[in-house]
MOPAC internal coordinates of N, CA, C and O (Angstrom, degrees):
PM7 1SCF
backbone

  N    0.0000 0     0.00 0     0.00 0    0    0    0
  C    1.4422 1     0.00 0     0.00 0    1    0    0
  C    1.5315 1   110.41 1     0.00 0    2    1    0
  O    1.2310 1   120.15 1   140.76 1    3    2    1
  N    1.2980 1   117.32 1   -39.24 1    3    2    1
  C    1.4627 1   120.82 1  -178.01 1    5    3    2
  C    1.5284 1   111.02 1   -58.89 1    6    5    3
  O    1.2310 1   120.42 1   138.74 1    7    6    5
  N    1.3126 1   116.79 1   -41.26 1    7    6    5
  C    1.4662 1   120.74 1   179.71 1    9    7    6
  C    1.5204 1   111.06 1   -62.64 1   10    9    7
  O    1.2310 1   120.08 1   134.41 1   11   10    9
  N    1.3300 1   117.45 1   -45.59 1   11   10    9
  C    1.4616 1   120.81 1  -179.60 1   13   11   10
  C    1.5283 1   111.45 1   -65.45 1   14   13   11
  O    1.2310 1   120.53 1   135.68 1   15   14   13
  N    1.3138 1   116.58 1   -44.32 1   15   14   13
  C    1.4622 1   120.71 1  -179.24 1   17   15   14
  C    1.5285 1   110.15 1   -64.13 1   18   17   15
  O    1.2310 1   120.45 1   134.13 1   19   18   17
  N    1.3213 1   116.75 1   -45.87 1   19   18   17
  C    1.4606 1   120.62 1   179.61 1   21   19   18
  C    1.5229 1   110.87 1   -62.11 1   22   21   19
  O    1.2310 1   120.58 1   135.46 1   23   22   21
  N    1.3239 1   116.50 1   -44.54 1   23   22   21
  C    1.4692 1   120.41 1   179.47 1   25   23   22
  C    1.5219 1   110.97 1   -60.54 1   26   25   23
  O    1.2310 1   120.42 1   134.70 1   27   26   25
  N    1.3078 1   116.80 1   -45.30 1   27   26   25
  C    1.4628 1   120.70 1   179.96 1   29   27   26
  C    1.5175 1   112.17 1   -63.27 1   30   29   27
  O    1.2310 1   120.25 1   136.91 1   31   30   29
  N    1.3220 1   117.12 1   -43.09 1   31   30   29
  C    1.4635 1   120.48 1  -179.62 1   33   31   30
  C    1.5275 1   111.70 1   -68.12 1   34   33   31
  O    1.2310 1   120.22 1   140.50 1   35   34   33
  N    1.3266 1   117.19 1   -39.50 1   35   34   33
  C    1.4642 1   120.54 1   177.93 1   37   35   34
  C    1.5237 1   110.13 1   -63.87 1   38   37   35
  O    1.2310 1   120.36 1   134.14 1   39   38   37
  N    1.3205 1   116.93 1   -45.86 1   39   38   37
  C    1.4589 1   119.92 1  -179.73 1   41   39   38
  C    1.5250 1   111.59 1   -64.42 1   42   41   39
  O    1.2310 1   120.12 1   139.11 1   43   42   41
  N    1.3055 1   117.37 1   -40.89 1   43   42   41
  C    1.4699 1   119.96 1   177.44 1   45   43   42
  C    1.5296 1   110.38 1   -62.14 1   46   45   43
  O    1.2310 1   120.45 1   140.82 1   47   46   45
  N    1.3212 1   116.75 1   -39.18 1   47   46   45
  C    1.4614 1   121.55 1   178.87 1   49   47   46
  C    1.5239 1   111.36 1   -65.89 1   50   49   47
  O    1.2310 1   120.47 1   141.09 1   51   50   49
  N    1.3207 1   116.71 1   -38.91 1   51   50   49
  C    1.4606 1   121.40 1   179.00 1   53   51   50
  C    1.5316 1   110.95 1   -64.95 1   54   53   51
  O    1.2310 1   119.95 1   154.03 1   55   54   53
  N    1.3088 1   117.69 1   -25.97 1   55   54   53
  C    1.4704 1   122.02 1   179.36 1   57   55   54
  C    1.5252 1   112.76 1   -74.10 1   58   57   55
  O    1.2310 1   119.88 1   156.24 1   59   58   57
  N    1.3055 1   117.84 1   -23.76 1   59   58   57
  C    1.4703 1   121.37 1  -173.57 1   61   59   58
  C    1.5343 1   112.50 1   -57.82 1   62   61   59
  O    1.2310 1   118.58 1   131.02 1   63   62   61
  N    1.3380 1   120.31 1   -48.98 1   63   62   61
  C    1.4724 1   118.54 1   178.96 1   65   63   62
  C    1.5362 1   112.79 1   -62.10 1   66   65   63
  O    1.2310 1   120.01 1   148.88 1   67   66   65
  N    1.3203 1   117.59 1   -31.12 1   67   66   65
  C    1.4664 1   120.32 1   177.14 1   69   67   66
  C    1.5227 1   110.15 1   -67.49 1   70   69   67
  O    1.2310 1   121.00 1   136.75 1   71   70   69
  N    1.3164 1   115.69 1   -43.25 1   71   70   69
  C    1.4665 1   121.04 1  -179.38 1   73   71   70
  C    1.5247 1   111.06 1   -61.34 1   74   73   71
  O    1.2310 1   120.31 1   141.57 1   75   74   73
  N    1.3280 1   117.01 1   -38.43 1   75   74   73
  C    1.4623 1   121.05 1  -177.47 1   77   75   74
  C    1.5301 1   113.62 1   -91.70 1   78   77   75
  O    1.2310 1   120.30 1  -172.02 1   79   78   77
  N    1.3327 1   117.03 1     7.98 1   79   78   77
  C    1.4618 1   120.91 1   174.86 1   81   79   78
  C    1.5122 1   114.83 1    69.23 1   82   81   79
  O    1.2310 1   120.30 1  -149.06 1   83   82   81
  N    1.3178 1   117.03 1    30.94 1   83   82   81
  C    1.4660 1   121.70 1  -177.92 1   85   83   82
  C    1.5302 1   113.78 1   -90.37 1   86   85   83
  O    1.2310 1   120.43 1   170.25 1   87   86   85
  N    1.3229 1   116.78 1    -9.75 1   87   86   85
  C    1.4620 1   120.34 1  -175.41 1   89   87   86
  C    1.5313 1   109.38 1  -109.51 1   90   89   87
  O    1.2310 1   120.08 1   -65.20 1   91   90   89
  N    1.3373 1   117.44 1   114.80 1   91   90   89
  C    1.4657 1   119.65 1   177.52 1   93   91   90
  C    1.5301 1   110.36 1   -75.97 1   94   93   91
  O    1.2310 1   120.30 1   -13.07 1   95   94   93
  N    1.3189 1   117.03 1   166.93 1   95   94   93
  C    1.4683 1   119.40 1   176.74 1   97   95   94
  C    1.5304 1   110.63 1   -53.84 1   98   97   95
  O    1.2310 1   121.24 1   -47.36 1   99   98   97
  N    1.3234 1   115.24 1   132.64 1   99   98   97
  C    1.4651 1   120.96 1  -178.21 1  101   99   98
  C    1.5178 1   108.38 1  -155.97 1  102  101   99
  O    1.2310 1   120.52 1    -7.20 1  103  102  101
  N    1.3005 1   116.61 1   172.80 1  103  102  101
  C    1.4557 1   121.12 1  -177.13 1  105  103  102
  C    1.5131 1   115.33 1   -92.54 1  106  105  103
  O    1.2310 1   119.57 1  -177.10 1  107  106  105
  N    1.3274 1   118.43 1     2.90 1  107  106  105
  C    1.4619 1   120.24 1  -173.49 1  109  107  106
  C    1.5241 1   115.30 1  -119.68 1  110  109  107
  O    1.2310 1   119.32 1   150.44 1  111  110  109
  N    1.3224 1   118.90 1   -29.56 1  111  110  109
  C    1.4545 1   120.78 1  -163.54 1  113  111  110
  C    1.5226 1   110.09 1  -143.05 1  114  113  111
  O    1.2310 1   120.57 1   -58.75 1  115  114  113
  N    1.3101 1   116.51 1   121.25 1  115  114  113
  C    1.4494 1   121.32 1   178.01 1  117  115  114
  C    1.5143 1   111.72 1   125.14 1  118  117  115
  O    1.2310 1   121.07 1     8.44 1  119  118  117
  N    1.3058 1   115.55 1  -171.56 1  119  118  117
  C    1.4643 1   123.22 1   179.80 1  121  119  118
  C    1.5247 1   106.80 1   -85.34 1  122  121  119
  O    1.2310 1   121.00 1   -90.88 1  123  122  121
  N    1.3309 1   115.68 1    89.12 1  123  122  121
  C    1.4597 1   122.47 1  -169.13 1  125  123  122
  C    1.5228 1   111.71 1  -100.64 1  126  125  123
  O    1.2310 1   121.07 1   -88.32 1  127  126  125
  N    1.3116 1   115.57 1    91.68 1  127  126  125
  C    1.4560 1   121.54 1   171.63 1  129  127  126
  C    1.5316 1   105.99 1  -128.52 1  130  129  127
  O    1.2310 1   120.47 1   -11.73 1  131  130  129
  N    1.3077 1   116.70 1   168.27 1  131  130  129
  C    1.4655 1   120.12 1  -173.98 1  133  131  130
  C    1.5307 1   112.32 1   -53.21 1  134  133  131
  O    1.2310 1   119.97 1   133.15 1  135  134  133
  N    1.3251 1   117.67 1   -46.85 1  135  134  133
  C    1.4619 1   121.12 1  -175.92 1  137  135  134
  C    1.5289 1   112.00 1   -62.15 1  138  137  135
  O    1.2310 1   120.17 1   138.93 1  139  138  137
  N    1.3190 1   117.29 1   -41.07 1  139  138  137
  C    1.4725 1   119.21 1  -179.51 1  141  139  138
  C    1.5241 1   111.34 1   -76.10 1  142  141  139
  O    1.2310 1   120.23 1   144.79 1  143  142  141
  N    1.3087 1   117.17 1   -35.21 1  143  142  141
  C    1.4632 1   120.15 1  -178.49 1  145  143  142
  C    1.5290 1   111.60 1   -69.73 1  146  145  143
  O    1.2310 1   120.25 1   146.01 1  147  146  145
  N    1.3130 1   117.13 1   -33.99 1  147  146  145
  C    1.4588 1   120.77 1  -176.96 1  149  147  146
  C    1.5293 1   113.38 1   -86.43 1  150  149  147
  O    1.2310 1   120.28 1   164.23 1  151  150  149
  N    1.3346 1   117.07 1   -15.77 1  151  150  149
  C    1.4611 1   120.19 1  -174.37 1  153  151  150
  C    1.5280 1   110.95 1  -135.57 1  154  153  151
  O    1.2310 1   120.04 1   -81.18 1  155  154  153
  N    1.3328 1   117.54 1    98.82 1  155  154  153
  C    1.4684 1   120.12 1   179.88 1  157  155  154
  C    1.5243 1   113.19 1   -56.96 1  158  157  155
  O    1.2310 1   120.07 1   150.18 1  159  158  157
  N    1.3442 1   117.47 1   -29.82 1  159  158  157
  C    1.4657 1   119.55 1   178.96 1  161  159  158
  C    1.5232 1   111.73 1   -68.22 1  162  161  159
  O    1.2310 1   120.23 1   163.67 1  163  162  161
  N    1.3187 1   117.16 1   -16.33 1  163  162  161
  C    1.4628 1   122.53 1   173.97 1  165  163  162
  C    1.5340 1   109.43 1   -95.81 1  166  165  163
  O    1.2310 1   120.30 1   142.53 1  167  166  165
  N    1.3265 1   117.02 1   -37.47 1  167  166  165
  C    1.4658 1   122.89 1  -177.64 1  169  167  166
  C    1.5254 1   111.74 1   -52.16 1  170  169  167
  O    1.2310 1   120.61 1   126.35 1  171  170  169
  N    1.3133 1   116.44 1   -53.65 1  171  170  169
  C    1.4620 1   119.83 1  -171.73 1  173  171  170
  C    1.5390 1   113.45 1   -65.66 1  174  173  171
  O    1.2310 1   118.86 1   131.48 1  175  174  173
  N    1.3295 1   119.79 1   -48.52 1  175  174  173
  C    1.4707 1   117.42 1   179.46 1  177  175  174
  C    1.5283 1   113.30 1   -66.57 1  178  177  175
  O    1.2310 1   120.23 1   144.10 1  179  178  177
  N    1.3271 1   117.17 1   -35.90 1  179  178  177
  C    1.4707 1   119.13 1   179.98 1  181  179  178
  C    1.5233 1   110.17 1   -68.84 1  182  181  179
  O    1.2310 1   119.71 1   140.04 1  183  182  181
  N    1.3205 1   118.16 1   -39.96 1  183  182  181
  C    1.4586 1   120.01 1   178.89 1  185  183  182
  C    1.5205 1   111.67 1   -69.56 1  186  185  183
  O    1.2310 1   120.08 1   146.48 1  187  186  185
  N    1.3272 1   117.45 1   -33.52 1  187  186  185
  C    1.4665 1   119.91 1   175.05 1  189  187  186
  C    1.5252 1   109.53 1   -64.36 1  190  189  187
  O    1.2310 1   121.10 1   129.33 1  191  190  189
  N    1.3133 1   115.51 1   -50.67 1  191  190  189
  C    1.4656 1   121.50 1  -178.23 1  193  191  190
  C    1.5321 1   110.63 1   -61.89 1  194  193  191
  O    1.2310 1   120.79 1   128.59 1  195  194  193
  N    1.3222 1   116.10 1   -51.41 1  195  194  193
  C    1.4674 1   120.29 1   180.00 1  197  195  194
  C    1.5195 1   112.22 1   -65.15 1  198  197  195
  O    1.2310 1   120.52 1   141.36 1  199  198  197
  N    1.3303 1   116.62 1   -38.64 1  199  198  197
  C    1.4648 1   120.58 1   178.97 1  201  199  198
  C    1.5169 1   112.58 1   -62.96 1  202  201  199
  O    1.2310 1   120.86 1   140.55 1  203  202  201
  N    1.3299 1   115.97 1   -39.45 1  203  202  201
  C    1.4688 1   119.62 1   177.39 1  205  203  202
  C    1.5230 1   111.07 1   -61.92 1  206  205  203
  O    1.2310 1   121.47 1   135.22 1  207  206  205
  N    1.3147 1   114.79 1   -44.78 1  207  206  205
  C    1.4682 1   119.07 1  -178.43 1  209  207  206
  C    1.5242 1   112.49 1   -70.85 1  210  209  207
  O    1.2310 1   120.74 1   142.14 1  211  210  209
  N    1.3152 1   116.20 1   -37.86 1  211  210  209
  C    1.4628 1   119.43 1   177.57 1  213  211  210
  C    1.5346 1   110.60 1   -67.80 1  214  213  211
  O    1.2310 1   120.26 1   143.38 1  215  214  213
  N    1.3218 1   117.10 1   -36.62 1  215  214  213
  C    1.4686 1   120.12 1   176.12 1  217  215  214
  C    1.5287 1   110.15 1   -63.37 1  218  217  215
  O    1.2310 1   120.38 1   138.55 1  219  218  217
  N    1.3374 1   116.88 1   -41.45 1  219  218  217
  C    1.4620 1   119.86 1   177.17 1  221  219  218
  C    1.5269 1   111.44 1   -64.18 1  222  221  219
  O    1.2310 1   120.37 1   138.63 1  223  222  221
  N    1.3314 1   116.90 1   -41.37 1  223  222  221
  C    1.4663 1   120.51 1   177.67 1  225  223  222
  C    1.5281 1   110.19 1   -63.24 1  226  225  223
  O    1.2310 1   120.28 1   142.91 1  227  226  225
  N    1.3176 1   117.08 1   -37.09 1  227  226  225
  C    1.4603 1   120.94 1   179.06 1  229  227  226
  C    1.5223 1   111.49 1   -68.11 1  230  229  227
  O    1.2310 1   120.90 1   140.90 1  231  230  229
  N    1.3172 1   115.89 1   -39.10 1  231  230  229
  C    1.4662 1   119.07 1   176.52 1  233  231  230
  C    1.5238 1   110.88 1   -69.97 1  234  233  231
  O    1.2310 1   120.18 1   149.54 1  235  234  233
  N    1.3251 1   117.25 1   -30.46 1  235  234  233
  C    1.4635 1   120.71 1   172.89 1  237  235  234
  C    1.5293 1   110.02 1   -63.34 1  238  237  235
  O    1.2310 1   120.31 1   141.16 1  239  238  237
  N    1.3181 1   117.01 1   -38.84 1  239  238  237
  C    1.4629 1   121.43 1   175.73 1  241  239  238
  C    1.5248 1   110.78 1   -59.29 1  242  241  239
  O    1.2310 1   120.57 1   134.66 1  243  242  241
  N    1.3188 1   116.52 1   -45.34 1  243  242  241
  C    1.4679 1   121.00 1   178.99 1  245  243  242
  C    1.5259 1   110.03 1   -62.31 1  246  245  243
  O    1.2310 1   120.58 1   133.59 1  247  246  245
  N    1.3177 1   116.50 1   -46.41 1  247  246  245
  C    1.4655 1   121.09 1   179.58 1  249  247  246
  C    1.5245 1   111.09 1   -60.77 1  250  249  247
  O    1.2310 1   120.63 1   135.92 1  251  250  249
  N    1.3323 1   116.40 1   -44.08 1  251  250  249
  C    1.4693 1   120.67 1   179.57 1  253  251  250
  C    1.5228 1   110.74 1   -63.31 1  254  253  251
  O    1.2310 1   120.40 1   138.82 1  255  254  253
  N    1.3223 1   116.84 1   -41.18 1  255  254  253
  C    1.4694 1   120.42 1  -179.88 1  257  255  254
  C    1.5283 1   110.66 1   -59.59 1  258  257  255
  O    1.2310 1   120.61 1   140.44 1  259  258  257
  N    1.3324 1   116.45 1   -39.56 1  259  258  257
  C    1.4652 1   119.83 1   176.68 1  261  259  258
  C    1.5219 1   111.37 1   -73.45 1  262  261  259
  O    1.2310 1   120.60 1   131.47 1  263  262  261
  N    1.3188 1   116.46 1   -48.53 1  263  262  261
  C    1.4641 1   121.26 1  -172.03 1  265  263  262
  C    1.5224 1   112.49 1   -63.27 1  266  265  263
  O    1.2310 1   120.21 1   136.96 1  267  266  265
  N    1.3267 1   117.21 1   -43.04 1  267  266  265
  C    1.4643 1   119.71 1  -177.47 1  269  267  266
  C    1.5280 1   113.10 1   -67.67 1  270  269  267
  O    1.2310 1   119.94 1   163.02 1  271  270  269
  N    1.3149 1   117.71 1   -16.98 1  271  270  269
  C    1.4735 1   118.90 1   176.23 1  273  271  270
  C    1.5270 1   111.49 1   -69.37 1  274  273  271
  O    1.2310 1   120.83 1   160.50 1  275  274  273
  N    1.3448 1   116.01 1   -19.50 1  275  274  273
  C    1.4618 1   119.83 1  -179.04 1  277  275  274
  C    1.5313 1   113.56 1   -91.73 1  278  277  275
  O    1.2310 1   120.58 1  -178.27 1  279  278  277
  N    1.3259 1   116.49 1     1.73 1  279  278  277
  C    1.4671 1   119.83 1   176.64 1  281  279  278
  C    1.5292 1   107.36 1   -75.53 1  282  281  279
  O    1.2310 1   119.91 1   -60.56 1  283  282  281
  N    1.3231 1   117.78 1   119.44 1  283  282  281
  C    1.4604 1   120.51 1  -176.80 1  285  283  282
  C    1.5360 1   112.21 1   -61.05 1  286  285  283
  O    1.2310 1   120.72 1   -48.71 1  287  286  285
  N    1.3113 1   116.23 1   131.29 1  287  286  285
  C    1.4512 1   122.19 1   173.72 1  289  287  286
  C    1.5164 1   115.76 1    71.53 1  290  289  287
  O    1.2310 1   119.69 1  -166.43 1  291  290  289
  N    1.3247 1   118.20 1    13.57 1  291  290  289
  C    1.4665 1   119.81 1  -178.92 1  293  291  290
  C    1.5301 1   109.63 1   -72.07 1  294  293  291
  O    1.2310 1   120.95 1   -46.68 1  295  294  293
  N    1.3194 1   115.80 1   133.32 1  295  294  293
  C    1.4661 1   119.55 1   178.31 1  297  295  294
  C    1.5268 1   108.94 1   -81.17 1  298  297  295
  O    1.2310 1   120.83 1   -17.56 1  299  298  297
  N    1.3129 1   116.03 1   162.44 1  299  298  297
  C    1.4672 1   120.67 1   179.85 1  301  299  298
  C    1.5273 1   110.90 1   -62.27 1  302  301  299
  O    1.2310 1   120.70 1   144.25 1  303  302  301
  N    1.3327 1   116.26 1   -35.75 1  303  302  301
  C    1.4683 1   119.85 1   178.97 1  305  303  302
  C    1.5265 1   111.08 1   -65.16 1  306  305  303
  O    1.2310 1   120.66 1   130.30 1  307  306  305
  N    1.3153 1   116.35 1   -49.70 1  307  306  305
  C    1.4649 1   120.60 1  -179.76 1  309  307  306
  C    1.5249 1   110.00 1   -63.86 1  310  309  307
  O    1.2310 1   120.45 1   138.79 1  311  310  309
  N    1.3194 1   116.75 1   -41.21 1  311  310  309
  C    1.4659 1   121.38 1   177.25 1  313  311  310
  C    1.5361 1   109.91 1   -56.93 1  314  313  311
  O    1.2310 1   120.73 1   131.13 1  315  314  313
  N    1.3190 1   116.20 1   -48.87 1  315  314  313
  C    1.4677 1   120.63 1  -178.29 1  317  315  314
  C    1.5187 1   111.62 1   -62.38 1  318  317  315
  O    1.2310 1   120.42 1   135.37 1  319  318  317
  N    1.3274 1   116.80 1   -44.63 1  319  318  317
  C    1.4622 1   120.15 1   178.78 1  321  319  318
  C    1.5248 1   111.33 1   -65.05 1  322  321  319
  O    1.2310 1   119.90 1   140.67 1  323  322  321
  N    1.3077 1   117.79 1   -39.33 1  323  322  321
  C    1.4650 1   121.36 1  -179.65 1  325  323  322
  C    1.5337 1   110.52 1   -63.61 1  326  325  323
  O    1.2310 1   120.77 1   135.91 1  327  326  325
  N    1.3236 1   116.13 1   -44.09 1  327  326  325
  C    1.4663 1   119.61 1   178.18 1  329  327  326
  C    1.5272 1   109.82 1   -65.60 1  330  329  327
  O    1.2310 1   120.38 1   137.24 1  331  330  329
  N    1.3174 1   116.89 1   -42.76 1  331  330  329
  C    1.4593 1   120.96 1   179.39 1  333  331  330
  C    1.5363 1   111.30 1   -60.87 1  334  333  331
  O    1.2310 1   120.37 1   133.36 1  335  334  333
  N    1.3092 1   116.89 1   -46.64 1  335  334  333
  C    1.4682 1   120.53 1  -179.95 1  337  335  334
  C    1.5338 1   110.10 1   -62.46 1  338  337  335
  O    1.2310 1   120.24 1   138.01 1  339  338  337
  N    1.3129 1   117.15 1   -41.99 1  339  338  337
  C    1.4606 1   121.00 1   177.82 1  341  339  338
  C    1.5228 1   110.19 1   -58.99 1  342  341  339
  O    1.2310 1   120.55 1   135.13 1  343  342  341
  N    1.3294 1   116.56 1   -44.87 1  343  342  341
  C    1.4598 1   121.44 1   179.48 1  345  343  342
  C    1.5295 1   111.10 1   -64.48 1  346  345  343
  O    1.2310 1   119.91 1   133.95 1  347  346  345
  N    1.3176 1   117.77 1   -46.05 1  347  346  345
  C    1.4624 1   121.30 1  -178.17 1  349  347  346
  C    1.5273 1   110.65 1   -61.85 1  350  349  347
  O    1.2310 1   120.19 1   137.10 1  351  350  349
  N    1.3104 1   117.23 1   -42.90 1  351  350  349
  C    1.4721 1   120.75 1   178.66 1  353  351  350
  C    1.5356 1   109.86 1   -63.44 1  354  353  351
  O    1.2310 1   120.21 1   132.11 1  355  354  353
  N    1.3209 1   117.20 1   -47.89 1  355  354  353
  C    1.4651 1   120.51 1   179.29 1  357  355  354
  C    1.5173 1   112.31 1   -61.90 1  358  357  355
  O    1.2310 1   120.14 1   136.02 1  359  358  357
  N    1.3303 1   117.35 1   -43.98 1  359  358  357
  C    1.4618 1   122.52 1   179.43 1  361  359  358
  C    1.5311 1   110.38 1   -63.46 1  362  361  359
  O    1.2310 1   120.46 1   136.62 1  363  362  361
  N    1.3255 1   116.72 1   -43.38 1  363  362  361
  C    1.4634 1   120.95 1  -179.51 1  365  363  362
  C    1.5238 1   110.81 1   -62.63 1  366  365  363
  O    1.2310 1   120.45 1   134.62 1  367  366  365
  N    1.3121 1   116.75 1   -45.38 1  367  366  365
  C    1.4653 1   120.42 1   177.75 1  369  367  366
  C    1.5243 1   110.43 1   -60.53 1  370  369  367
  O    1.2310 1   120.25 1   137.07 1  371  370  369
  N    1.3276 1   117.13 1   -42.93 1  371  370  369
  C    1.4646 1   121.36 1   179.58 1  373  371  370
  C    1.5249 1   111.21 1   -61.38 1  374  373  371
  O    1.2310 1   120.04 1   134.32 1  375  374  373
  N    1.3197 1   117.52 1   -45.68 1  375  374  373
  C    1.4579 1   120.94 1  -176.95 1  377  375  374
  C    1.5298 1   111.99 1   -71.37 1  378  377  375
  O    1.2310 1   120.24 1   138.24 1  379  378  377
  N    1.3213 1   117.14 1   -41.76 1  379  378  377
  C    1.4651 1   119.83 1   178.86 1  381  379  378
  C    1.5261 1   109.72 1   -62.87 1  382  381  379
  O    1.2310 1   120.22 1   137.12 1  383  382  381
  N    1.3163 1   117.18 1   -42.88 1  383  382  381
  C    1.4671 1   119.13 1  -179.48 1  385  383  382
  C    1.5310 1   110.80 1   -66.64 1  386  385  383
  O    1.2310 1   119.70 1   144.64 1  387  386  385
  N    1.3331 1   118.18 1   -35.36 1  387  386  385
  C    1.4665 1   120.61 1   177.80 1  389  387  386
  C    1.5284 1   110.85 1   -66.60 1  390  389  387
  O    1.2310 1   120.11 1   138.70 1  391  390  389
  N    1.3291 1   117.40 1   -41.30 1  391  390  389
  C    1.4632 1   120.13 1   176.51 1  393  391  390
  C    1.5291 1   110.93 1   -64.14 1  394  393  391
  O    1.2310 1   120.57 1   138.38 1  395  394  393
  N    1.3135 1   116.51 1   -41.62 1  395  394  393
  C    1.4636 1   119.87 1   179.14 1  397  395  394
  C    1.5300 1   110.60 1   -63.73 1  398  397  395
  O    1.2310 1   120.51 1   138.65 1  399  398  397
  N    1.3182 1   116.63 1   -41.35 1  399  398  397
  C    1.4639 1   120.41 1   177.90 1  401  399  398
  C    1.5284 1   110.19 1   -63.11 1  402  401  399
  O    1.2310 1   120.53 1   135.86 1  403  402  401
  N    1.3327 1   116.60 1   -44.14 1  403  402  401
  C    1.4576 1   120.55 1  -179.18 1  405  403  402
  C    1.5307 1   110.88 1   -57.94 1  406  405  403
  O    1.2310 1   120.64 1   141.61 1  407  406  405
  N    1.3176 1   116.39 1   -38.39 1  407  406  405
  C    1.4712 1   120.18 1  -179.11 1  409  407  406
  C    1.5231 1   112.40 1   -66.88 1  410  409  407
  O    1.2310 1   119.79 1   161.22 1  411  410  409
  N    1.3373 1   118.00 1   -18.78 1  411  410  409
  C    1.4648 1   120.25 1   177.75 1  413  411  410
  C    1.5206 1   111.84 1   -81.97 1  414  413  411
  O    1.2310 1   120.22 1   167.88 1  415  414  413
  N    1.3293 1   117.19 1   -12.12 1  415  414  413
  C    1.4586 1   121.42 1  -176.43 1  417  415  414
  C    1.5184 1   110.89 1   -94.33 1  418  417  415
  O    1.2310 1   121.12 1   -41.86 1  419  418  417
  N    1.3184 1   115.45 1   138.14 1  419  418  417
  C    1.4589 1   121.24 1   176.82 1  421  419  418
  C    1.5160 1   109.15 1  -119.13 1  422  421  419
  O    1.2310 1   120.77 1   -36.98 1  423  422  421
  N    1.3006 1   116.13 1   143.02 1  423  422  421
  C    1.4555 1   122.07 1   179.84 1  425  423  422
  C    1.5231 1   108.69 1   -59.73 1  426  425  423
  O    1.2310 1   120.75 1   -47.27 1  427  426  425
  N    1.3356 1   116.17 1   132.73 1  427  426  425
  C    1.4500 1   121.40 1   177.55 1  429  427  426
  C    1.5186 1   114.83 1    89.12 1  430  429  427
  O    1.2310 1   119.63 1   174.14 1  431  430  429
  N    1.3128 1   118.31 1    -5.86 1  431  430  429
  C    1.4638 1   121.64 1   177.91 1  433  431  430
  C    1.5202 1   109.53 1  -104.90 1  434  433  431
  O    1.2310 1   121.18 1   -25.30 1  435  434  433
  N    1.3167 1   115.36 1   154.70 1  435  434  433
  C    1.4579 1   119.27 1   172.62 1  437  435  434
  C    1.5178 1   108.06 1   -74.09 1  438  437  435
  O    1.2310 1   119.71 1   -46.42 1  439  438  437
  N    1.3333 1   118.17 1   133.58 1  439  438  437
  C    1.4679 1   119.79 1  -179.20 1  441  439  438
  C    1.5237 1   111.15 1   -68.57 1  442  441  439
  O    1.2310 1   120.95 1   -32.76 1  443  442  441
  N    1.3425 1   115.79 1   147.24 1  443  442  441
  C    1.4667 1   117.96 1   173.97 1  445  443  442
  C    1.5139 1   109.77 1   -65.07 1  446  445  443
  O    1.2310 1   121.17 1   -31.97 1  447  446  445
  N    1.2975 1   115.36 1   148.03 1  447  446  445
  C    1.4641 1   119.93 1   178.81 1  449  447  446
  C    1.5223 1   108.33 1   -68.43 1  450  449  447
  O    1.2310 1   121.11 1   -54.72 1  451  450  449
  N    1.3451 1   115.49 1   125.28 1  451  450  449
  C    1.4657 1   118.68 1  -178.60 1  453  451  450
  C    1.5220 1   109.82 1   -81.97 1  454  453  451
  O    1.2310 1   121.89 1   -40.28 1  455  454  453
  N    1.2995 1   113.98 1   139.72 1  455  454  453
  C    1.4489 1   121.23 1   174.89 1  457  455  454
  C    1.5212 1   106.85 1   -95.74 1  458  457  455
  O    1.2310 1   119.99 1   -48.59 1  459  458  457
  N    1.3095 1   117.63 1   131.41 1  459  458  457
  C    1.4654 1   120.64 1  -177.93 1  461  459  458
  C    1.5167 1   112.72 1   -57.18 1  462  461  459
  O    1.2310 1   119.90 1   158.96 1  463  462  461
  N    1.3067 1   117.80 1   -21.04 1  463  462  461
  C    1.4461 1   120.39 1  -172.94 1  465  463  462
  C    1.5306 1   112.96 1  -115.40 1  466  465  463
  O    1.2310 1   120.33 1  -152.72 1  467  466  465
  N    1.3456 1   116.97 1    27.28 1  467  466  465
  C    1.4757 1   120.92 1   177.14 1  469  467  466
  C    1.4942 1   110.43 1   -61.59 1  470  469  467
  O    1.2310 1   120.10 1   180.00 1  471  470  469

């Protein structure tokens, strides 16, 4: 459980600078695809949007790591797979929604205001 909780908290923490627009386009950190790398006006809103969702997925990982420990009779293997599946589903939803949001943005336009609960 400690590994899952620590991983989730570290990943959520890493998302914070993206959410607050502190990370410029770079080759190591952030939502790095051609459209975001070539256009800073796309980089910042997509990283904010994706960072928010990835932070939520990471906190879901932490919650799952705690919650599954209370399942009576759960084996360590099943516990690990359950936490992993929860993380993969949350991560996939976060990434798909970030890609979908990115596709709504056009170079040279002001991005639509993202709703935290889209």
